[in-house]
N, C-alpha and C positions, 0 to 999 in steps of 0.2 A: 572289572572284577576285583581287582585289589581295593575299590573304593565300599566293594560290598562285603567282602569277606573280613568281617569283624568279630570281636571276641561274643558280642551278642547273636550274631548271626550263627557263629559256629555253635553256639548254646541251642538256638534253634533248632539246628540240624540234628545236633544230637540226641535231643528230645524228641524230633520227628523221627529218627531211626530206631531209637529205642521202644516206640509204640507199636507193638504188634497186634492189637485188639483194633479191628475197624471202628468199632462203636466209640471206643476212647479216642481214636484219632479224629473221627467226624466231631466229636463233642470238642477237642482242642481247636479244630479249623474253624468251627461256629463258634468260639469264642474269639480266636485270633483275628478273624476276617469276617467282612460283611457277606451277607447273601449273594450280593452281585459280584464280589471278588471269588468267590468259590465257583459260582456258576460261569464266570468268565473263564478262568483257570481252566476248568473242566471242558468248557467250549474249544479253548485253544488245543486241548489235546486231542479231543475228537478233530478238528481242524488238522493236526499232524498226522494224525491216522489216516485220514483220507487222501492226505496229500501224497503220503507214503504209499497209497493203495493206488496212486496215478490218477485220483480223480481232479477233474478241471475247475479252477477258481469258481465258475458260473454253479457247477452242480454243488459246491462245497458252500457257497453262500446260501443257496436254496435250501440245501438241506441243515445247516446249522443257525442262519441267520447271521453268521460272522460278516463282517464287512469285509471287502476286498483288500483295505489296507492292514486290517488283522490278517487275514490268510496270507498276505505278502509276508509281514512279519514274522508270523511261524515259518513259513516257506523258507526265509532267510536264515533263520535259526536252525532250521532242520538241516541245511545244506552245509551252513557256514558256523553254525553256535558252537556251544561249549560240549555238546554231546549229549545234553538231559534229554532233549526229546527221543533221541535214540535209546536211550537207557531205559525211559519210560514205554516206548513202543516195544522193546524187548521184551520188559517185564510182563507188559499186557499179553503178548504172544505166547510166552512161556506158561503163563496163568489159563491161557485159552486151550493149549495142549495139555495141560494137566488133568 
């Protein structure tokens, strides 16, 4: 993590946190990342959600098209990572309850 946490990355995080308009944030994501990168990130979040629900790798692979390697990587991060997936899943759950 220390190699990732640079002034430039902190600036990016500050910008992402400051944008509260979904359309504006979507526009920034489109400018910063490829369509493939955005879709893959969204797929990983879906994988994390399904893992959290207790679905099997086979079911997740069938529903998302994610590889077993990607599912395993997300599973490892969900269980032993920095807590980012947990924060994201909690935010999605809170949004669903609202």
